[in-house]
Every structure is written in structure tokens, then in C-alpha cells.
C-alpha positions, 0 to 999 in steps of 0.5 A, a space after each residue: 338193971 336186972 340180971 338176965 336168968 341164966 339156964 343150965 343146958 347139959 349134953 353128952 360128950 364122948 370120951 375124947 371130947 370129954 378129955 379135950 374139954 378138960 384141959 380148957 381153962 373155962 369150959 362153960 365160956 368156951 362152949 358158950 362162944 363155940 355155940 355162938 360162933 357156930 350159930 352166927 356162921 352156919 351155911 345159909 342153905 343147909 342151915 348148919 346140918 352140913 346135909 342137903 335134902 334132895 329139894 335143896 340139891 335140886 335148887 342147888 343144881 339150878 343155881 349153879 347153872 348160872 353161878 360158880 364157886 371160886 377160890 379167892 387168890 388172895 385169901 383162899 376163901 371159896 365164894 360164890 360168883 354170878 355167872 359162869 363162862 358158859 352161862 353168864 348171870 342175867 339179873 
């Protein structure tokens, strides 16, 4: 089996981040895992940017007319719910 070629990628870090990373035993593994986790668990709407465009906000507002955000009583996670008390979802 051939080994996959690895590529070195660098980035700039401010002093506080650099100081925090110096406490991590295996920085490369930590950073790889953090990036993979962020890519796998990014918001499907903003695609990980954390910001909605004006077009996305418009679509989101329309979506919320027939859907709502609710907090799970058991696990406390916020999730989407189809329908609302005022405007039930009709699929």
C-alpha cells in the first residue's frame, strides 16, 4: 500500500492562540482534528462562515414562517421543528 503524500499547511496565529497551542502535546494532530471536526460539523446554511447573506436571511425568514427553533428538554440542543402553533407545516 502506498503512503498518501502529506502536504504542509501553515497559518498565522495571534499571541494568545500561539501560547495556548504551546500547551498542546501534539499540535499537528490537535489542529488536524479541530479542522476536520469544524468541516464535518459546519452549519449547512452559512456553510461555516457564521454569517448569513441578505439573500440567506430572506430565505431563513420565510422558512421560519412554517418552522421554529426549539430547545430539547432532555439534551438542551436547539433544533428545527416543522410547523409552528400559528402556522402548521404542510408537506
